[in-house]
C-alpha positions in Angstrom: 16.1 3.0 -7.9 12.5 3.1 -10.2 14.9 0.7 -12.6 16.0 -1.8 -9.8 12.6 -1.9 -8.6 11.2 -2.8 -11.8 13.8 -6.0 -12.5 13.3 -6.7 -8.5 9.3 -6.8 -9.0 9.9 -8.7 -12.8 12.0 -11.2 -11.0 9.4 -11.9 -8.0 6.2 -11.8 -10.9 8.3 -12.8 -13.6 8.7 -16.3 -12.3 5.8 -17.1 -10.4 7.4 -16.8 -6.9 5.4 -13.8 -6.0 2.1 -15.4 -6.7 3.0 -18.9 -5.1 4.0 -16.6 -1.9 0.8 -14.7 -2.0 -1.4 -17.9 -2.9 0.2 -20.1 0.0 0.0 -17.0 2.4 -3.8 -16.3 2.0 -4.4 -20.3 2.0 -2.9 -20.6 5.2 -4.8 -17.4 7.0 -7.9 -19.1 5.5 -7.3 -22.3 7.1 -6.5 -20.7 10.5 -9.2 -18.6 10.1 -11.9 -20.3 9.2 -11.2 -24.0 9.0 -8.7 -25.1 11.8 -9.6 -25.8 15.1 -8.1 -22.9 17.0 -7.8 -19.8 19.2 -7.4 -17.5 15.7 -10.7 -19.6 14.3 -13.4 -16.6 13.6 -16.6 -18.8 13.9 -15.6 -20.0 17.4 -14.6 -16.4 18.7 -18.0 -15.4 17.5 -17.5 -11.8 17.3 -17.0 -9.8 14.0 -13.4 -8.9 14.0 -10.7 -9.4 12.4 -8.2 -8.9 14.9 -7.2 -13.2 15.5 -5.9 -11.9 11.9 -4.0 -9.2 13.0 -2.3 -11.5 15.7 -1.6 -14.6 13.0 -0.4 -12.7 9.9 2.9 -11.0 11.9 3.9 -14.9 12.6 3.3 -15.5 8.9 5.3 -12.5 7.5 8.1 -13.3 9.9 8.9 -16.3 7.6 7.5 -14.7 4.6 9.5 -11.6 4.4 12.8 -13.0 4.6 12.0 -15.6 2.2 11.7 -12.7 0.1 14.4 -10.6 1.0 17.3 -13.0 1.2 18.1 -13.1 -2.5 18.6 -9.3 -2.6 21.6 -9.1 -1.9 22.9 -13.1 -1.2 22.1 -14.2 -4.6 23.4 -11.5 -6.6 27.1 -12.0 -4.8 26.6 -15.8 -4.5 26.4 -15.4 -8.3 29.2 -12.6 -9.0 26.5 -10.1 -10.4 27.0 -8.1 -7.5 30.4 -6.4 -8.9 28.4 -6.3 -12.3 25.8 -3.5 -10.8 28.5 -2.4 -8.8 30.1 -1.2 -12.3 26.3 0.3 -13.3 25.8 4.2 -13.3 24.0 3.5 -10.0 24.4 4.5 -6.3 24.7 1.8 -3.9 21.8 3.9 -1.8 19.8 3.5 -4.8 20.3 -0.3 -5.1 19.3 -0.8 -1.5 16.0 1.3 -1.8 14.8 0.0 -5.2 15.4 -3.7 -3.5 13.6 -2.7 -0.4 10.6 -1.2 -2.0 10.2 -4.4 -4.0 10.2 -6.4 -1.1 8.0 -3.9 0.5 5.4 -4.2 -1.9 5.4 -7.8 -2.8 4.5 -8.3 0.9 1.9 -5.6 1.1 -0.2 -7.5 -1.7 0.0 -9.9 0.6 -2.7 -8.4 2.5 -5.2 -7.8 -0.8 -7.0 -10.9 -0.5 -7.5 -10.5 3.3 -9.9 -7.8 2.1 -12.7 -10.6 1.3 -12.5 -12.0 5.1 -13.2 -8.1 6.1 -16.5 -8.1 3.5 -17.4 -11.8 4.5 -16.8 -10.6 8.5 -18.9 -7.9 7.5 -21.6 -9.1 6.1 -22.1 -11.9 8.6 -21.9 -9.6 11.6 -25.3 -9.2 13.4 -26.7 -6.5 12.5 -24.7 -6.6 9.2 -21.7 -4.0 9.1 -21.5 -4.7 13.0 -17.3 -4.2 12.8 -15.1 -1.8 14.4 -14.0 -0.4 11.1 -11.0 2.2 13.3 -9.4 -0.9 14.2 -9.5 -2.8 11.4 -7.9 0.2 9.3 -5.9 1.1 12.2 -4.8 -2.7 12.5 -4.4 -2.6 8.4 -1.8 0.3 8.6 -0.1 -1.2 11.3 0.6 -4.0 8.8 1.6 -2.7 5.9 4.1 -0.4 8.2 5.2 -3.6 9.7 6.0 -5.4 6.8 8.4 -2.5 5.8 10.4 -2.8 9.1 11.0 -6.7 8.4 11.6 -5.8 5.0 14.3 -3.5 6.5 15.2 -6.1 8.6 15.6 -8.8 5.5 17.7 -6.5 3.4 19.9 -5.9 6.7 20.1 -9.8 6.8 21.0 -10.3 3.1 24.0 -7.8 3.0 25.2 -9.2 6.1 25.1 -12.9 4.1 27.2 -14.4 1.8 24.6 -17.3 0.6 20.7 -17.5 0.4 20.1 -19.4 2.9 22.0 -17.9 6.1 20.2 -14.3 4.5 17.2 -16.3 5.4 17.6 -17.8 8.2 19.5 -14.7 9.5 16.1 -12.7 8.4 14.2 -15.0 10.1 16.0 -14.7 13.4 16.3 -11.0 13.5 12.6 -10.5 12.9 11.8 -13.0 15.9 14.2 -11.3 18.2 12.4 -8.1 17.4 9.1 -8.7 17.1 8.6 -11.4 20.2 11.9 -11.6 21.6 12.7 -8.7 23.0 9.1 -8.5 24.1 9.5 -11.7 26.4 13.0 -11.0 27.7 11.2 -7.3 28.8 8.0 -9.7 30.2 10.3 -11.2 32.7 11.3 -7.7 34.9 14.9 -8.8 35.3 16.3 -5.5 35.0 13.5 -3.1 36.9 12.4 0.2 35.4 15.2 -0.9 32.4 11.8 -3.6 31.0 10.3 -0.9 30.1 12.7 0.5 27.6 13.6 -2.5 26.7 10.1 -3.5 25.8 10.0 0.0 23.5 12.9 -1.5 21.6 11.0 -4.4 20.1 8.2 -4.2 17.4 5.7 -5.7 19.5 4.6 -3.1 21.8 4.3 -0.3 18.8 2.1 -2.8 16.4 -0.1 -3.1 19.4 -1.1 0.4 19.4 -2.3 0.2 15.6 -4.4 -3.3 16.5 -6.3 -0.6 18.8 -7.1 1.4 16.0 -4.6 3.9 17.7 -2.2 5.4 14.8 0.4 7.6 17.0 3.1 9.6 15.5 5.5 8.0 18.3 4.7 4.6 17.3 5.8 5.9 13.1 8.4 7.9 13.9 10.0 4.2 15.9 8.8 2.3 12.7 10.4 5.1 10.3 13.2 4.8 12.1 14.2 1.1 12.4 13.6 1.0 8.4 16.2 3.9 8.5 18.5 2.3 10.5 18.0 -0.5 8.3 18.7 0.8 5.2 21.6 2.7 6.0 23.2 -0.2 7.6 22.3 -2.1 4.3 24.2 0.9 2.2 27.3 0.6 4.7 28.0 -3.4 4.4 27.3 -3.5 0.8 29.6 -0.8 -0.1 32.2 -2.5 2.1 31.7 -5.4 -0.6 32.8 -3.1 -3.5 
């Protein structure tokens, strides 16, 4: 697994793709938070808070994480190197876990530049330091876990697809449904009491608790279950390609 993780990280950072993604992610969030005239602009909100950042980022991750994960298995199958990997002395589970961890790590690194935003808001607060650090750090924990969930879904999409384009589109679709689609469907209240159950199947309600500074064991357990299920299914579909 460690060997696969190192190989994948080198494939991201060795050809500048990870650097470009991190830079693009940081540029987009900076423009929305400080320059563009929109509801996420911190200066227009007039409050020392990064709440708008934590609302914006999941939507960007919905497109970025599938872009990172689309090549994990789809490219291997497209180029024929997947069969070579099968011939190596490693388990499919190690292969899946190594690729998952690489996507997760790159996704988490996208958040590092946002520490500059945190420092900026901290300094600009009146008085200085007038920011809810509990809510902020809880939101960061939520984002790190959400990235892991998106990574698991992206790996699953790649394991199901024959080429990278299909893996990307399927990954975006699945992440969108899990984060926003299920939540919106439940909001129509068409299923009566079952709407509450449906609402809790999606990512949004469980991520919402973190943005309030609440690190609930139930929310953490939910994401661990989703990530585990995604990796088990990925392992199953990759084994079928042997």
